[in-house]
C-alpha positions, 0 to 999 in steps of 0.5 A: 500500500502507498503511504497516505500523508493527507492528515499531515499535510492538507485539508479538503473542504467539501461543497457542503462546507464540511472539512475532510481529510481528503476528497475520497474520505467517505462522508459518514466517517468525516468527523463533522466540522463545518467551515463556518464553525472554525476561526482559522485553518491553522488552528483547526489543522493542529486541533485535537480532532485532526491529531486524532486523524493523524494518530489513526493513520499512523497505524495504517490508513488501509485499516480505516473503514472510511478509506474504502474508496482507496481499497477493495477490488477497484482501488483509488490509491492515495495521491498524497505522496508529493507532500512532505509531512515536515512542512505541515499544512501546505495543501488546500482543496476546496469547493466554494459552492455547488454552483455549476453550469452542467448536469453530468449524468454521474453527478448529483445536486451536492456538486451541481445546483442544476441537478436540484430540479431533476433529482426527483426524476432519478428517485432522489432528494436534492442535497442540502448545499452550502456556499462560502460566506464572506467570513469563510473566504477571509479564512481562506485568504488568511491561509494563502501565503503559506500554501504550496498548493491550492486546488479548486473544484466544484461545482464549477470553479469558473462559475463561482465568483468567490473563486475569482476573489480568492485567486486575486488575493493569491496573485498578490500574496503567493503568485508562485503557489501551485494552483490546480483547477478542475473545470468542465470548460464552459464559459470562462469570464474575462475576470478569471482569464486575467487573474490566471495570467498573474499566476506563475504555476497554474494547472488546468484539468479539463473534464472531457469524457466523450466527443461531440454528442456523446460528450453533450449527453454525458455532461449536458454541455456544448462540445463546440464551446468546450473546444473554444474554451480549451484553446482560450485557456491554453493560450492564457496560461501558456501551456497545454491543459491536462485532461481528467476523463471519467470512465463510465458505462456511457463511454466505456466502449469509446475511450480509445477514440477519446484517447486519440483525440487528446493525443492529436490535440495541440492544446491537451495532454494526459494527466498521467493516469488513464482514465483519471477515474472510474465511476462507482456511484451511481451504481447504474453508471458503474462499468464494474456493476454493469459489465462482464469481466470480458467487457471490462478487460478491454481496458488495462485498468484491472477492474473487477466485475461486480455485476448486480441485477439492480444496477442493470435494471436501474441503468435501463430505467435512468438512461431512459429518463436522462434521454428525456432530459437531454432530448436525444438518446444514447446507446452505449455500444452504438452511435448517438441516435 
């Protein structure tokens, strides 16, 4: 097992506003502190609660039930190897809200406010969400001078003006900080474009899970607009954009064509892992729960089949529902209809 340094080096703020050890920690095992309840990130980092996390992880993170996402047959290993424990708090990953401009099929209202009006179509209730207050933003700004890495997620980071305020402050107090932004690549304002030019170490990771109409069905965005934004952002930061494709049942048999598209692009590059992640929830989007081992083996991801009948039944039901939302149909093994 890889070593996990997250409790010793960083804090993650979920779109709900709750503080986590990392983005993969399972919510029921989070100790439950909300950003509105703390006065200072540094103080929280050295609190009894965080010290307890470090004590637990010192015995081996793989023994902790909350880390099941990084265990089991289809693993997501910790990515904290880049951080040095001796440097203390140096990494902040956060979502200032769930404000988003897409309705990705594998998402929910906890990460996109646009899901609020369609959750009931999928037999779910909208998730109670949180948006950073002015006080919360000031807590982040206070921490910026000491950070080595700031990661902005969402929602959609470029759709929330709170992130612009934070990046403007960062450009003044710590412009060389490693900034990583995960975006869907739709509609980036001039304000964001201008502040990116003031930062010296920006990595933009763009979510692209398919081409043309397949992309539009999966994410609910506009593919041509995505391509235009990719070109614009690559020019602004003077570098290629990393891709972070999510593999799910709706693109599983089309990953090779996506890979070729990225390889041929002068604006895109791979982030080192292909695909960046594989959907496990909702179960009706998960390749592992829907496909045979032979079908999974077309990929080199060592994914193990855990097929179940309910996932297959729900896949048929909710694919039909999403066809109605999108206004056109998808066939996982054939052309867009």
